[in-house]
C-alpha positions in Angstrom: 0.1 0.1 -0.2 2.8 2.2 0.8 4.1 2.0 -2.9 1.3 3.1 -4.3 0.8 6.4 -2.1 4.3 7.1 -2.7 3.5 6.6 -6.2 1.0 8.7 -6.1 2.7 11.3 -4.5 5.2 11.5 -7.3 2.8 11.7 -10.0 0.7 14.4 -8.3 4.2 16.5 -7.5 5.2 16.1 -11.4 1.7 17.1 -12.5 1.6 20.1 -10.2 5.7 20.7 -11.6 4.4 20.9 -14.8 1.3 22.7 -14.4 3.6 25.5 -12.1 6.0 25.4 -15.1 3.1 26.4 -18.2 1.8 29.1 -15.6 4.7 30.5 -15.8 5.7 30.0 -19.3 2.3 32.0 -19.9 3.8 35.1 -17.9 6.8 35.5 -20.1 9.4 33.5 -18.0 11.9 31.2 -19.2 12.5 27.7 -17.2 16.2 27.4 -17.1 15.8 24.3 -14.7 13.5 21.9 -13.3 14.2 19.5 -10.4 17.9 20.4 -10.0 19.6 18.3 -7.6 22.4 18.8 -5.6 23.7 17.1 -2.1 21.5 19.6 -0.2 18.3 18.5 -1.9 16.4 19.5 -5.3 14.8 22.8 -6.7 11.8 21.8 -8.2 11.9 24.8 -10.8 14.7 27.6 -11.9 13.3 30.3 -14.2 14.4 33.8 -15.3 12.5 36.8 -16.3 13.8 40.1 -17.0 17.4 39.1 -15.5 15.8 38.1 -12.4 16.4 34.0 -11.4 13.6 32.7 -9.4 13.7 29.2 -7.3 10.3 28.2 -7.2 9.3 25.3 -4.5 5.9 23.5 -5.8 3.2 21.9 -3.5 0.5 20.2 -4.9 -2.4 18.6 -3.0 -5.6 17.5 -3.8 -7.6 19.7 -1.2 -7.2 22.2 1.1 -8.3 19.0 3.5 -4.9 19.7 5.8 -4.4 23.3 5.0 -2.9 25.0 1.7 0.3 23.6 0.6 2.0 26.9 0.9 2.0 25.9 4.8 4.5 22.9 3.9 7.1 25.4 3.2 8.5 26.4 6.6 11.3 27.8 7.6 14.0 24.9 7.7 12.4 24.1 4.1 12.8 27.9 3.2 16.5 28.1 4.6 17.5 24.7 2.5 15.6 26.2 -1.1 18.1 29.5 0.0 21.3 27.2 0.4 19.9 25.4 -2.6 19.8 28.9 -4.9 23.0 29.5 -4.2 24.4 26.2 -4.8 22.5 26.4 -8.3 24.0 30.2 -9.0 27.8 28.4 -8.0 27.2 25.7 -10.5 26.4 27.7 -13.3 29.1 30.1 -12.9 26.4 33.2 -12.1 27.7 34.5 -9.0 25.9 37.7 -7.5 22.3 37.5 -9.3 19.1 39.2 -8.9 17.5 36.3 -7.0 13.7 35.7 -5.8 12.1 32.9 -4.3 8.4 32.0 -4.7 6.0 29.2 -4.1 3.2 27.9 -6.2 0.5 26.1 -4.2 -1.7 23.8 -6.3 -4.8 22.6 -4.4 -7.0 20.5 -6.8 -6.8 22.8 -9.9 -6.5 26.4 -8.4 -3.0 27.5 -8.5 -1.5 30.4 -6.3 1.6 32.3 -6.8 3.5 33.7 -3.3 5.9 35.7 -5.5 8.7 36.8 -3.0 7.5 34.3 -0.5 10.9 34.3 1.5 
């Protein structure tokens, strides 16, 4: 049973990331990376708009029964994403750039963008 649940979460995560990527692209963003990994963890989406690099954490849930998906991005997760953002910039030789950290919360088919969430 657990393997099925894990597969469902993975599939929902991919679906949410696909939806979020299209959401950003319709607004003029360029997707630079998806599911980029380092020893610290993974960045869901890395995007660019007008010279600003955007690191976006995507959270998708079927319902809001257990709260907003954005609530799952607490202080520890935020700190890790900031460090991953630095890792990504370093790995791509970009040094000091204007950056932003977003959260995309997807509940059912509703998308909410928290621009500059942290």
